[in-house]
All heavy atoms as TSV, in Angstrom:
chain	resi	resn	atom	element	x	y	z
A	1	MET	N	N	92.601	79.421	134.758
A	1	MET	CA	C	93.112	80.231	133.669
A	1	MET	C	C	91.956	80.825	132.882
A	1	MET	O	O	90.917	80.203	132.733
A	1	MET	CB	C	93.954	79.368	132.751
A	1	MET	CG	C	95.427	79.469	133.008
A	1	MET	SD	S	96.349	78.741	131.681
A	1	MET	CE	C	97.049	77.379	132.541
A	2	SER	N	N	92.178	81.984	132.371
A	2	SER	CA	C	91.129	82.626	131.596
A	2	SER	C	C	91.066	82.030	130.196
A	2	SER	O	O	91.970	81.334	129.739
A	2	SER	CB	C	91.400	84.125	131.513
A	2	SER	OG	O	92.572	84.350	130.761
A	3	ASN	N	N	89.975	82.319	129.509
A	3	ASN	CA	C	89.784	81.778	128.162
A	3	ASN	C	C	90.799	82.322	127.172
A	3	ASN	O	O	91.239	81.602	126.275
A	3	ASN	CB	C	88.366	82.076	127.674
A	3	ASN	CG	C	87.352	81.182	128.360
A	3	ASN	OD1	O	87.690	80.133	128.877
A	3	ASN	ND2	N	86.112	81.623	128.365
A	4	SER	N	N	91.165	83.590	127.310
A	4	SER	CA	C	92.145	84.156	126.377
A	4	SER	C	C	93.515	83.515	126.582
A	4	SER	O	O	94.244	83.281	125.626
A	4	SER	CB	C	92.239	85.666	126.542
A	4	SER	OG	O	92.720	85.993	127.826
A	5	LYS	N	N	93.855	83.195	127.841
A	5	LYS	CA	C	95.125	82.528	128.113
A	5	LYS	C	C	95.108	81.110	127.546
A	5	LYS	O	O	96.103	80.646	127.002
A	5	LYS	CB	C	95.368	82.485	129.616
A	5	LYS	CG	C	96.799	82.590	130.006
A	5	LYS	CD	C	96.915	82.686	131.501
A	5	LYS	CE	C	98.195	83.386	131.850
A	5	LYS	NZ	N	98.421	83.436	133.277
A	6	ASN	N	N	93.983	80.422	127.672
A	6	ASN	CA	C	93.855	79.077	127.109
A	6	ASN	C	C	93.985	79.106	125.588
A	6	ASN	O	O	94.601	78.220	124.998
A	6	ASN	CB	C	92.514	78.449	127.494
A	6	ASN	CG	C	92.493	77.972	128.924
A	6	ASN	OD1	O	93.531	77.729	129.524
A	6	ASN	ND2	N	91.307	77.866	129.472
A	7	ALA	N	N	93.411	80.110	124.963
A	7	ALA	CA	C	93.482	80.222	123.506
A	7	ALA	C	C	94.914	80.460	123.049
A	7	ALA	O	O	95.380	79.872	122.075
A	7	ALA	CB	C	92.568	81.339	123.017
A	8	ILE	N	N	95.625	81.305	123.767
A	8	ILE	CA	C	97.022	81.581	123.414
A	8	ILE	C	C	97.861	80.313	123.556
A	8	ILE	O	O	98.672	79.997	122.686
A	8	ILE	CB	C	97.578	82.723	124.288
A	8	ILE	CG1	C	96.897	84.037	123.915
A	8	ILE	CG2	C	99.086	82.838	124.136
A	8	ILE	CD1	C	97.183	85.172	124.866
A	9	LEU	N	N	97.659	79.585	124.648
A	9	LEU	CA	C	98.407	78.346	124.845
A	9	LEU	C	C	98.067	77.319	123.773
A	9	LEU	O	O	98.939	76.569	123.324
A	9	LEU	CB	C	98.132	77.775	126.232
A	9	LEU	CG	C	98.655	78.598	127.397
A	9	LEU	CD1	C	98.267	77.960	128.722
A	9	LEU	CD2	C	100.148	78.794	127.315
A	10	LEU	N	N	96.819	77.288	123.345
A	10	LEU	CA	C	96.421	76.379	122.280
A	10	LEU	C	C	97.133	76.723	120.977
A	10	LEU	O	O	97.647	75.836	120.288
A	10	LEU	CB	C	94.901	76.439	122.076
A	10	LEU	CG	C	94.340	75.594	120.940
A	10	LEU	CD1	C	94.532	74.115	121.223
A	10	LEU	CD2	C	92.897	75.914	120.714
A	11	TYR	N	N	97.202	78.004	120.645
A	11	TYR	CA	C	97.885	78.419	119.419
A	11	TYR	C	C	99.382	78.105	119.471
A	11	TYR	O	O	99.977	77.680	118.485
A	11	TYR	CB	C	97.663	79.904	119.141
A	11	TYR	CG	C	96.231	80.245	118.791
A	11	TYR	CD1	C	95.580	81.302	119.387
A	11	TYR	CD2	C	95.534	79.488	117.857
A	11	TYR	CE1	C	94.260	81.606	119.069
A	11	TYR	CE2	C	94.232	79.789	117.530
A	11	TYR	CZ	C	93.605	80.845	118.133
A	11	TYR	OH	O	92.309	81.139	117.813
A	12	ILE	N	N	99.980	78.317	120.641
A	12	ILE	CA	C	101.401	77.995	120.787
A	12	ILE	C	C	101.630	76.502	120.607
A	12	ILE	O	O	102.596	76.082	119.967
A	12	ILE	CB	C	101.925	78.488	122.151
A	12	ILE	CG1	C	101.918	80.009	122.200
A	12	ILE	CG2	C	103.327	77.962	122.416
A	12	ILE	CD1	C	102.240	80.579	123.567
A	13	ARG	N	N	100.751	75.685	121.156
A	13	ARG	CA	C	100.881	74.228	121.002
A	13	ARG	C	C	100.728	73.812	119.549
A	13	ARG	O	O	101.440	72.929	119.070
A	13	ARG	CB	C	99.833	73.522	121.859
A	13	ARG	CG	C	100.104	73.641	123.328
A	13	ARG	CD	C	98.929	73.183	124.127
A	13	ARG	NE	N	99.106	71.790	124.497
A	13	ARG	CZ	C	98.255	71.117	125.231
A	13	ARG	NH1	N	97.156	71.703	125.658
A	13	ARG	NH2	N	98.485	69.870	125.540
A	14	VAL	N	N	99.804	74.440	118.830
A	14	VAL	CA	C	99.614	74.121	117.404
A	14	VAL	C	C	100.859	74.491	116.609
A	14	VAL	O	O	101.317	73.713	115.762
A	14	VAL	CB	C	98.360	74.835	116.846
A	14	VAL	CG1	C	98.310	74.751	115.335
A	14	VAL	CG2	C	97.103	74.239	117.454
A	15	VAL	N	N	101.432	75.656	116.884
A	15	VAL	CA	C	102.642	76.074	116.181
A	15	VAL	C	C	103.789	75.112	116.479
A	15	VAL	O	O	104.527	74.706	115.577
A	15	VAL	CB	C	103.014	77.533	116.550
A	15	VAL	CG1	C	104.397	77.891	116.057
A	15	VAL	CG2	C	101.982	78.491	116.002
A	16	ALA	N	N	103.935	74.726	117.741
A	16	ALA	CA	C	104.994	73.784	118.112
A	16	ALA	C	C	104.789	72.439	117.412
A	16	ALA	O	O	105.752	71.831	116.930
A	16	ALA	CB	C	105.029	73.600	119.625
A	17	MET	N	N	103.545	71.987	117.333
A	17	MET	CA	C	103.254	70.732	116.650
A	17	MET	C	C	103.604	70.826	115.170
A	17	MET	O	O	104.199	69.902	114.599
A	17	MET	CB	C	101.779	70.365	116.808
A	17	MET	CG	C	101.411	69.079	116.105
A	17	MET	SD	S	99.664	68.915	115.729
A	17	MET	CE	C	99.355	70.307	114.704
A	18	LEU	N	N	103.273	71.943	114.540
A	18	LEU	CA	C	103.601	72.123	113.127
A	18	LEU	C	C	105.113	72.159	112.904
A	18	LEU	O	O	105.610	71.624	111.913
A	18	LEU	CB	C	102.948	73.399	112.592
A	18	LEU	CG	C	101.428	73.365	112.470
A	18	LEU	CD1	C	100.901	74.737	112.078
A	18	LEU	CD2	C	100.991	72.315	111.481
A	19	PHE	N	N	105.840	72.769	113.837
A	19	PHE	CA	C	107.298	72.768	113.744
A	19	PHE	C	C	107.853	71.345	113.788
A	19	PHE	O	O	108.725	70.989	113.000
A	19	PHE	CB	C	107.922	73.582	114.877
A	19	PHE	CG	C	107.909	75.065	114.672
A	19	PHE	CD1	C	108.287	75.905	115.695
A	19	PHE	CD2	C	107.529	75.639	113.471
A	19	PHE	CE1	C	108.295	77.277	115.536
A	19	PHE	CE2	C	107.521	77.008	113.292
A	19	PHE	CZ	C	107.909	77.826	114.329
A	20	ILE	N	N	107.344	70.550	114.703
A	20	ILE	CA	C	107.856	69.181	114.860
A	20	ILE	C	C	107.519	68.333	113.635
A	20	ILE	O	O	108.371	67.610	113.116
A	20	ILE	CB	C	107.304	68.549	116.151
A	20	ILE	CG1	C	107.878	69.274	117.363
A	20	ILE	CG2	C	107.640	67.066	116.220
A	20	ILE	CD1	C	107.246	68.887	118.666
A	21	VAL	N	N	106.290	68.420	113.153
A	21	VAL	CA	C	105.900	67.644	111.969
A	21	VAL	C	C	106.702	68.089	110.755
A	21	VAL	O	O	107.197	67.260	109.976
A	21	VAL	CB	C	104.376	67.773	111.710
A	21	VAL	CG1	C	103.991	67.179	110.375
A	21	VAL	CG2	C	103.592	67.101	112.833
A	22	SER	N	N	106.876	69.402	110.598
A	22	SER	CA	C	107.667	69.913	109.471
A	22	SER	C	C	109.116	69.459	109.565
A	22	SER	O	O	109.738	69.108	108.551
A	22	SER	CB	C	107.628	71.431	109.445
A	22	SER	OG	O	106.323	71.892	109.281
A	23	CYS	N	N	109.648	69.450	110.757
A	23	CYS	CA	C	111.026	68.995	110.958
A	23	CYS	C	C	111.179	67.548	110.505
A	23	CYS	O	O	112.135	67.202	109.814
A	23	CYS	CB	C	111.417	69.139	112.421
A	23	CYS	SG	S	113.051	68.502	112.815
A	24	HIS	N	N	110.246	66.694	110.880
A	24	HIS	CA	C	110.316	65.287	110.487
A	24	HIS	C	C	110.153	65.115	108.978
A	24	HIS	O	O	110.855	64.298	108.363
A	24	HIS	CB	C	109.266	64.460	111.232
A	24	HIS	CG	C	109.603	64.243	112.672
A	24	HIS	ND1	N	110.628	63.441	113.085
A	24	HIS	CD2	C	109.035	64.736	113.797
A	24	HIS	CE1	C	110.689	63.432	114.399
A	24	HIS	NE2	N	109.725	64.217	114.859
A	25	LEU	N	N	109.234	65.859	108.392
A	25	LEU	CA	C	109.036	65.749	106.946
A	25	LEU	C	C	110.253	66.233	106.171
A	25	LEU	O	O	110.697	65.576	105.223
A	25	LEU	CB	C	107.799	66.547	106.517
A	25	LEU	CG	C	106.451	65.943	106.877
A	25	LEU	CD1	C	105.335	66.913	106.538
A	25	LEU	CD2	C	106.244	64.630	106.158
A	26	LEU	N	N	110.791	67.372	106.548
A	26	LEU	CA	C	111.956	67.899	105.863
A	26	LEU	C	C	113.181	67.006	106.065
A	26	LEU	O	O	113.997	66.843	105.157
A	26	LEU	CB	C	112.253	69.321	106.327
A	26	LEU	CG	C	111.200	70.373	105.977
A	26	LEU	CD1	C	111.561	71.711	106.586
A	26	LEU	CD2	C	111.005	70.488	104.481
A	27	ASP	N	N	113.282	66.422	107.244
A	27	ASP	CA	C	114.390	65.510	107.515
A	27	ASP	C	C	114.264	64.238	106.680
A	27	ASP	O	O	115.265	63.684	106.227
A	27	ASP	CB	C	114.439	65.170	108.996
A	27	ASP	CG	C	115.733	64.506	109.400
A	27	ASP	OD1	O	116.784	64.886	108.853
A	27	ASP	OD2	O	115.684	63.614	110.266
A	28	ALA	N	N	113.049	63.783	106.451
A	28	ALA	CA	C	112.835	62.582	105.635
A	28	ALA	C	C	113.240	62.818	104.185
A	28	ALA	O	O	113.710	61.891	103.508
A	28	ALA	CB	C	111.372	62.152	105.696
A	29	PHE	N	N	113.089	64.047	103.722
A	29	PHE	CA	C	113.480	64.384	102.350
A	29	PHE	C	C	114.916	64.896	102.267
A	29	PHE	O	O	115.332	65.423	101.239
A	29	PHE	CB	C	112.514	65.413	101.762
A	29	PHE	CG	C	111.144	64.881	101.529
A	29	PHE	CD1	C	110.064	65.384	102.233
A	29	PHE	CD2	C	110.929	63.863	100.613
A	29	PHE	CE1	C	108.789	64.894	102.018
A	29	PHE	CE2	C	109.657	63.367	100.389
A	29	PHE	CZ	C	108.588	63.874	101.092
A	30	LYS	N	N	115.658	64.770	103.380
A	30	LYS	CA	C	117.076	65.151	103.438
A	30	LYS	C	C	117.313	66.618	103.076
A	30	LYS	O	O	118.273	66.966	102.412
A	30	LYS	CB	C	117.924	64.261	102.524
A	30	LYS	CG	C	117.750	62.792	102.745
A	30	LYS	CD	C	118.430	62.354	104.011
A	30	LYS	CE	C	118.419	60.830	104.096
A	30	LYS	NZ	N	117.942	60.334	105.318
A	31	ILE	N	N	116.405	67.468	103.507
A	31	ILE	CA	C	116.552	68.905	103.271
A	31	ILE	C	C	117.424	69.484	104.388
A	31	ILE	O	O	117.166	69.247	105.567
A	31	ILE	CB	C	115.181	69.601	103.218
A	31	ILE	CG1	C	114.408	69.068	102.017
A	31	ILE	CG2	C	115.332	71.110	103.166
A	31	ILE	CD1	C	113.013	69.575	101.896
A	32	PRO	N	N	118.469	70.211	104.007
A	32	PRO	CA	C	119.358	70.756	105.038
A	32	PRO	C	C	118.627	71.756	105.943
A	32	PRO	O	O	117.655	72.375	105.560
A	32	PRO	CB	C	120.461	71.454	104.250
A	32	PRO	CG	C	120.117	71.352	102.825
A	32	PRO	CD	C	118.877	70.561	102.670
A	33	PHE	N	N	119.124	71.897	107.121
A	33	PHE	CA	C	118.601	72.831	108.122
A	33	PHE	C	C	117.200	72.465	108.611
A	33	PHE	O	O	116.494	73.319	109.143
A	33	PHE	CB	C	118.621	74.275	107.610
A	33	PHE	CG	C	119.974	74.721	107.145
A	33	PHE	CD1	C	120.202	74.959	105.805
A	33	PHE	CD2	C	120.997	74.882	108.050
A	33	PHE	CE1	C	121.447	75.359	105.371
A	33	PHE	CE2	C	122.245	75.283	107.628
A	33	PHE	CZ	C	122.486	75.525	106.292
A	34	ALA	N	N	116.798	71.225	108.437
A	34	ALA	CA	C	115.494	70.796	108.951
A	34	ALA	C	C	115.495	70.771	110.475
A	34	ALA	O	O	114.453	70.970	111.102
A	34	ALA	CB	C	115.140	69.413	108.405
A	35	HIS	N	N	116.664	70.558	111.047
A	35	HIS	CA	C	116.753	70.460	112.503
A	35	HIS	C	C	116.441	71.779	113.206
A	35	HIS	O	O	116.182	71.790	114.398
A	35	HIS	CB	C	118.147	69.967	112.909
A	35	HIS	CG	C	119.246	70.905	112.533
A	35	HIS	ND1	N	119.773	70.952	111.261
A	35	HIS	CD2	C	119.895	71.843	113.255
A	35	HIS	CE1	C	120.710	71.883	111.231
A	35	HIS	NE2	N	120.801	72.438	112.414
A	36	ILE	N	N	116.435	72.883	112.477
A	36	ILE	CA	C	116.108	74.174	113.087
A	36	ILE	C	C	114.661	74.169	113.593
A	36	ILE	O	O	114.357	74.745	114.634
A	36	ILE	CB	C	116.331	75.320	112.073
A	36	ILE	CG1	C	117.813	75.455	111.793
A	36	ILE	CG2	C	115.747	76.626	112.583
A	36	ILE	CD1	C	118.139	76.426	110.682
A	37	LEU	N	N	113.794	73.477	112.884
A	37	LEU	CA	C	112.385	73.417	113.287
A	37	LEU	C	C	112.159	72.525	114.505
A	37	LEU	O	O	111.047	72.427	115.010
A	37	LEU	CB	C	111.528	72.943	112.116
A	37	LEU	CG	C	111.466	73.912	110.937
A	37	LEU	CD1	C	110.710	73.276	109.783
A	37	LEU	CD2	C	110.830	75.213	111.342
A	38	ASN	N	N	113.229	71.870	114.960
A	38	ASN	CA	C	113.111	71.022	116.140
A	38	ASN	C	C	112.903	71.847	117.409
A	38	ASN	O	O	112.758	71.302	118.489
A	38	ASN	CB	C	114.370	70.156	116.272
A	38	ASN	CG	C	114.121	68.918	117.069
A	38	ASN	OD1	O	112.982	68.520	117.271
A	38	ASN	ND2	N	115.182	68.308	117.536
A	39	ILE	N	N	112.844	73.148	117.279
A	39	ILE	CA	C	112.592	74.027	118.421
A	39	ILE	C	C	111.191	73.767	119.001
A	39	ILE	O	O	110.912	74.116	120.136
A	39	ILE	CB	C	112.771	75.510	118.033
A	39	ILE	CG1	C	112.856	76.360	119.287
A	39	ILE	CG2	C	111.662	75.982	117.126
A	39	ILE	CD1	C	113.361	77.748	119.052
A	40	GLY	N	N	110.339	73.119	118.218
A	40	GLY	CA	C	109.007	72.766	118.712
A	40	GLY	C	C	109.058	71.896	119.950
A	40	GLY	O	O	108.207	71.993	120.831
A	41	VAL	N	N	110.066	71.049	120.058
A	41	VAL	CA	C	110.221	70.192	121.236
A	41	VAL	C	C	110.493	71.055	122.466
A	41	VAL	O	O	109.895	70.843	123.529
A	41	VAL	CB	C	111.358	69.173	121.015
A	41	VAL	CG1	C	111.621	68.368	122.276
A	41	VAL	CG2	C	111.032	68.256	119.853
A	42	GLN	N	N	111.381	72.027	122.334
A	42	GLN	CA	C	111.676	72.906	123.459
A	42	GLN	C	C	110.452	73.742	123.846
A	42	GLN	O	O	110.221	73.998	125.029
A	42	GLN	CB	C	112.864	73.831	123.133
A	42	GLN	CG	C	114.185	73.126	123.147
A	42	GLN	CD	C	114.485	72.368	121.865
A	42	GLN	OE1	O	113.798	72.539	120.873
A	42	GLN	NE2	N	115.506	71.540	121.900
A	43	ILE	N	N	109.672	74.141	122.859
A	43	ILE	CA	C	108.444	74.892	123.152
A	43	ILE	C	C	107.491	74.027	123.969
A	43	ILE	O	O	106.913	74.487	124.955
A	43	ILE	CB	C	107.779	75.382	121.845
A	43	ILE	CG1	C	108.659	76.422	121.162
A	43	ILE	CG2	C	106.392	75.957	122.127
A	43	ILE	CD1	C	108.197	76.800	119.772
A	44	PHE	N	N	107.349	72.755	123.571
A	44	PHE	CA	C	106.497	71.854	124.338
A	44	PHE	C	C	107.016	71.669	125.758
A	44	PHE	O	O	106.240	71.622	126.719
A	44	PHE	CB	C	106.380	70.486	123.651
A	44	PHE	CG	C	105.212	70.368	122.747
A	44	PHE	CD1	C	105.379	70.284	121.378
A	44	PHE	CD2	C	103.930	70.328	123.255
A	44	PHE	CE1	C	104.298	70.178	120.531
A	44	PHE	CE2	C	102.843	70.220	122.418
A	44	PHE	CZ	C	103.021	70.153	121.057
A	45	LEU	N	N	108.338	71.548	125.927
A	45	LEU	CA	C	108.899	71.374	127.269
A	45	LEU	C	C	108.623	72.586	128.146
A	45	LEU	O	O	108.211	72.450	129.306
A	45	LEU	CB	C	110.401	71.126	127.180
A	45	LEU	CG	C	110.816	69.750	126.683
A	45	LEU	CD1	C	112.329	69.686	126.512
A	45	LEU	CD2	C	110.343	68.668	127.623
A	46	VAL	N	N	108.830	73.771	127.609
A	46	VAL	CA	C	108.586	74.991	128.383
A	46	VAL	C	C	107.094	75.126	128.708
A	46	VAL	O	O	106.717	75.445	129.848
A	46	VAL	CB	C	109.100	76.233	127.624
A	46	VAL	CG1	C	108.625	77.520	128.268
A	46	VAL	CG2	C	110.609	76.190	127.535
A	47	LEU	N	N	106.259	74.866	127.739
A	47	LEU	CA	C	104.820	74.979	127.954
A	47	LEU	C	C	104.337	73.957	128.985
A	47	LEU	O	O	103.526	74.282	129.854
A	47	LEU	CB	C	104.077	74.787	126.630
A	47	LEU	CG	C	102.588	75.066	126.632
A	47	LEU	CD1	C	102.316	76.498	127.061
A	47	LEU	CD2	C	102.012	74.813	125.267
A	48	SER	N	N	104.844	72.742	128.923
A	48	SER	CA	C	104.466	71.722	129.905
A	48	SER	C	C	104.919	72.112	131.300
A	48	SER	O	O	104.190	71.925	132.276
A	48	SER	CB	C	105.076	70.372	129.526
A	48	SER	OG	O	104.556	69.926	128.315
A	49	GLY	N	N	106.135	72.646	131.404
A	49	GLY	CA	C	106.619	73.096	132.708
A	49	GLY	C	C	105.770	74.229	133.265
A	49	GLY	O	O	105.457	74.248	134.459
A	50	TYR	N	N	105.381	75.141	132.409
A	50	TYR	CA	C	104.527	76.250	132.852
A	50	TYR	C	C	103.170	75.738	133.330
A	50	TYR	O	O	102.684	76.126	134.388
A	50	TYR	CB	C	104.341	77.261	131.717
A	50	TYR	CG	C	103.331	78.325	132.041
A	50	TYR	CD1	C	103.634	79.356	132.910
A	50	TYR	CD2	C	102.049	78.282	131.489
A	50	TYR	CE1	C	102.700	80.328	133.222
A	50	TYR	CE2	C	101.113	79.241	131.787
A	50	TYR	CZ	C	101.441	80.261	132.655
A	50	TYR	OH	O	100.520	81.210	132.973
A	51	LEU	N	N	102.560	74.859	132.533
A	51	LEU	CA	C	101.244	74.345	132.906
A	51	LEU	C	C	101.306	73.494	134.168
A	51	LEU	O	O	100.423	73.544	135.014
A	51	LEU	CB	C	100.651	73.540	131.743
A	51	LEU	CG	C	100.255	74.362	130.519
A	51	LEU	CD1	C	99.854	73.436	129.383
A	51	LEU	CD2	C	99.146	75.327	130.849
A	52	TYR	N	N	102.367	72.712	134.290
A	52	TYR	CA	C	102.520	71.880	135.483
A	52	TYR	C	C	102.782	72.742	136.711
A	52	TYR	O	O	102.273	72.463	137.792
A	52	TYR	CB	C	103.655	70.879	135.286
A	52	TYR	CG	C	103.747	69.861	136.387
A	52	TYR	CD1	C	102.819	68.830	136.480
A	52	TYR	CD2	C	104.749	69.934	137.341
A	52	TYR	CE1	C	102.895	67.906	137.491
A	52	TYR	CE2	C	104.832	69.007	138.354
A	52	TYR	CZ	C	103.907	68.002	138.428
A	52	TYR	OH	O	103.974	67.088	139.443
A	53	GLY	N	N	103.563	73.794	136.558
A	53	GLY	CA	C	103.884	74.669	137.677
A	53	GLY	C	C	102.728	75.545	138.112
A	53	GLY	O	O	102.682	75.988	139.258
A	54	SER	N	N	101.803	75.812	137.222
A	54	SER	CA	C	100.670	76.670	137.575
A	54	SER	C	C	99.483	75.886	138.113
A	54	SER	O	O	98.462	76.471	138.443
A	54	SER	CB	C	100.230	77.489	136.354
A	54	SER	OG	O	99.726	76.640	135.346
A	55	LYS	N	N	99.647	74.577	138.241
A	55	LYS	CA	C	98.578	73.739	138.778
A	55	LYS	C	C	98.418	73.980	140.272
A	55	LYS	O	O	99.403	74.107	140.992
A	55	LYS	CB	C	98.953	72.277	138.582
A	55	LYS	CG	C	97.935	71.474	137.853
A	55	LYS	CD	C	98.079	70.030	138.047
A	55	LYS	CE	C	98.858	69.144	137.296
A	55	LYS	NZ	N	98.803	67.789	137.369
A	56	VAL	N	N	97.202	74.028	140.749
A	56	VAL	CA	C	96.939	74.188	142.172
A	56	VAL	C	C	96.642	72.805	142.746
A	56	VAL	O	O	95.686	72.138	142.341
A	56	VAL	CB	C	95.742	75.138	142.414
A	56	VAL	CG1	C	95.422	75.238	143.884
A	56	VAL	CG2	C	96.018	76.495	141.820
A	57	ILE	N	N	97.484	72.386	143.689
A	57	ILE	CA	C	97.323	71.068	144.306
A	57	ILE	C	C	96.750	71.284	145.698
A	57	ILE	O	O	97.356	71.948	146.543
A	57	ILE	CB	C	98.682	70.339	144.378
A	57	ILE	CG1	C	99.257	70.176	142.978
A	57	ILE	CG2	C	98.513	68.993	145.070
A	57	ILE	CD1	C	100.673	69.677	142.948
A	58	THR	N	N	95.590	70.691	145.940
A	58	THR	CA	C	94.949	70.854	147.236
A	58	THR	C	C	95.131	69.625	148.119
A	58	THR	O	O	95.208	69.742	149.327
A	58	THR	CB	C	93.442	71.131	147.063
A	58	THR	OG1	O	92.865	70.086	146.285
A	58	THR	CG2	C	93.216	72.463	146.368
A	59	ASP	N	N	95.207	68.446	147.507
A	59	ASP	CA	C	95.325	67.211	148.281
A	59	ASP	C	C	96.515	66.405	147.756
A	59	ASP	O	O	96.439	65.773	146.706
A	59	ASP	CB	C	94.030	66.404	148.158
A	59	ASP	CG	C	94.013	65.188	149.055
A	59	ASP	OD1	O	94.865	65.097	149.963
A	59	ASP	OD2	O	93.146	64.318	148.846
A	60	PHE	N	N	97.620	66.444	148.503
A	60	PHE	CA	C	98.829	65.755	148.062
A	60	PHE	C	C	98.669	64.237	148.084
A	60	PHE	O	O	99.229	63.533	147.247
A	60	PHE	CB	C	100.021	66.165	148.916
A	60	PHE	CG	C	100.536	67.531	148.576
A	60	PHE	CD1	C	100.227	68.620	149.374
A	60	PHE	CD2	C	101.312	67.727	147.458
A	60	PHE	CE1	C	100.695	69.875	149.060
A	60	PHE	CE2	C	101.786	68.984	147.131
A	60	PHE	CZ	C	101.476	70.057	147.937
A	61	LYS	N	N	97.908	63.715	149.055
A	61	LYS	CA	C	97.700	62.258	149.117
A	61	LYS	C	C	96.986	61.763	147.865
A	61	LYS	O	O	97.356	60.741	147.291
A	61	LYS	CB	C	96.892	61.880	150.360
A	61	LYS	CG	C	97.677	61.949	151.630
A	61	LYS	CD	C	96.826	61.485	152.792
A	61	LYS	CE	C	97.612	61.576	154.083
A	61	LYS	NZ	N	96.819	61.117	155.223
A	62	ASP	N	N	95.980	62.499	147.448
A	62	ASP	CA	C	95.238	62.133	146.239
A	62	ASP	C	C	96.139	62.212	145.006
A	62	ASP	O	O	96.080	61.347	144.132
A	62	ASP	CB	C	94.020	63.046	146.071
A	62	ASP	CG	C	93.115	62.612	144.941
A	62	ASP	OD1	O	92.868	61.390	144.807
A	62	ASP	OD2	O	92.661	63.498	144.180
A	63	LEU	N	N	96.985	63.236	144.949
A	63	LEU	CA	C	97.915	63.392	143.838
A	63	LEU	C	C	98.868	62.197	143.754
A	63	LEU	O	O	99.042	61.597	142.692
A	63	LEU	CB	C	98.724	64.683	143.991
A	63	LEU	CG	C	99.832	64.888	142.957
A	63	LEU	CD1	C	99.241	65.233	141.607
A	63	LEU	CD2	C	100.795	65.948	143.428
A	64	PHE	N	N	99.486	61.826	144.887
A	64	PHE	CA	C	100.417	60.701	144.883
A	64	PHE	C	C	99.703	59.388	144.579
A	64	PHE	O	O	100.244	58.520	143.897
A	64	PHE	CB	C	101.155	60.607	146.213
A	64	PHE	CG	C	102.155	61.718	146.394
A	64	PHE	CD1	C	102.114	62.522	147.515
A	64	PHE	CD2	C	103.126	61.953	145.439
A	64	PHE	CE1	C	103.027	63.538	147.682
A	64	PHE	CE2	C	104.043	62.974	145.587
A	64	PHE	CZ	C	103.991	63.765	146.714
A	65	TYR	N	N	98.475	59.225	145.096
A	65	TYR	CA	C	97.714	58.001	144.815
A	65	TYR	C	C	97.444	57.868	143.313
A	65	TYR	O	O	97.616	56.798	142.742
A	65	TYR	CB	C	96.402	58.006	145.593
A	65	TYR	CG	C	95.521	56.830	145.292
A	65	TYR	CD1	C	95.835	55.565	145.753
A	65	TYR	CD2	C	94.376	56.970	144.510
A	65	TYR	CE1	C	95.040	54.466	145.454
A	65	TYR	CE2	C	93.572	55.894	144.209
A	65	TYR	CZ	C	93.911	54.653	144.682
A	65	TYR	OH	O	93.119	53.566	144.382
A	66	LYS	N	N	97.052	58.962	142.676
A	66	LYS	CA	C	96.788	58.927	141.238
A	66	LYS	C	C	98.059	58.641	140.456
A	66	LYS	O	O	98.044	57.897	139.462
A	66	LYS	CB	C	96.181	60.249	140.771
A	66	LYS	CG	C	94.746	60.425	141.167
A	66	LYS	CD	C	94.199	61.752	140.674
A	66	LYS	CE	C	92.771	61.964	141.102
A	66	LYS	NZ	N	92.263	63.259	140.658
A	67	ARG	N	N	99.191	59.213	140.875
A	67	ARG	CA	C	100.454	58.980	140.172
A	67	ARG	C	C	100.895	57.520	140.291
A	67	ARG	O	O	101.330	56.920	139.320
A	67	ARG	CB	C	101.556	59.879	140.742
A	67	ARG	CG	C	101.270	61.327	140.612
A	67	ARG	CD	C	101.901	61.819	139.369
A	67	ARG	NE	N	101.453	63.195	139.183
A	67	ARG	CZ	C	102.036	64.027	138.418
A	67	ARG	NH1	N	103.081	63.675	137.749
A	67	ARG	NH2	N	101.568	65.242	138.280
A	68	ILE	N	N	100.789	56.970	141.491
A	68	ILE	CA	C	101.180	55.571	141.691
A	68	ILE	C	C	100.254	54.654	140.917
A	68	ILE	O	O	100.696	53.676	140.304
A	68	ILE	CB	C	101.195	55.239	143.191
A	68	ILE	CG1	C	102.354	55.974	143.862
A	68	ILE	CG2	C	101.301	53.739	143.432
A	68	ILE	CD1	C	102.360	55.898	145.370
A	69	LYS	N	N	98.969	54.963	140.911
A	69	LYS	CA	C	98.001	54.174	140.160
A	69	LYS	C	C	98.314	54.196	138.669
A	69	LYS	O	O	98.204	53.195	137.969
A	69	LYS	CB	C	96.596	54.713	140.427
A	69	LYS	CG	C	95.491	53.848	139.896
A	69	LYS	CD	C	94.145	54.438	140.302
A	69	LYS	CE	C	93.024	53.671	139.697
A	69	LYS	NZ	N	91.723	54.263	140.017
A	70	LYS	N	N	98.751	55.368	138.165
A	70	LYS	CA	C	99.132	55.492	136.756
A	70	LYS	C	C	100.337	54.636	136.435
A	70	LYS	O	O	100.425	54.051	135.346
A	70	LYS	CB	C	99.464	56.963	136.452
A	70	LYS	CG	C	98.575	57.597	135.438
A	70	LYS	CD	C	99.133	58.963	135.095
A	70	LYS	CE	C	98.032	59.976	135.127
A	70	LYS	NZ	N	98.476	61.293	134.706
A	71	LEU	N	N	101.288	54.579	137.338
A	71	LEU	CA	C	102.490	53.783	137.120
A	71	LEU	C	C	102.191	52.292	137.033
A	71	LEU	O	O	102.819	51.569	136.252
A	71	LEU	CB	C	103.526	54.031	138.224
A	71	LEU	CG	C	104.209	55.393	138.185
A	71	LEU	CD1	C	105.050	55.581	139.428
A	71	LEU	CD2	C	105.072	55.506	136.945
A	72	TYR	N	N	101.254	51.841	137.826
A	72	TYR	CA	C	100.915	50.420	137.802
A	72	TYR	C	C	99.832	50.166	136.800
A	72	TYR	O	O	99.626	49.202	136.239
A	72	TYR	CB	C	100.496	49.944	139.190
A	72	TYR	CG	C	101.661	49.908	140.151
A	72	TYR	CD1	C	101.735	50.773	141.218
A	72	TYR	CD2	C	102.687	49.014	139.940
A	72	TYR	CE1	C	102.800	50.737	142.091
A	72	TYR	CE2	C	103.759	48.981	140.810
A	72	TYR	CZ	C	103.812	49.841	141.872
A	72	TYR	OH	O	104.874	49.796	142.721
């Protein structure tokens, strides 16, 4: 990925993080409509799917070995 694409993804992640933190803070103070900011979770899911899907896998055996090792 290019540097400009990485920067954009970083900014999107920061915005999503701020949405989630704001949602929790507003919910703690019982402010109505705080759940609207919960869209940060969906942003993280979409961004994770994009990043995971754009990964180039060259060695599937190594990938599965690392995943199994992580599980144990």
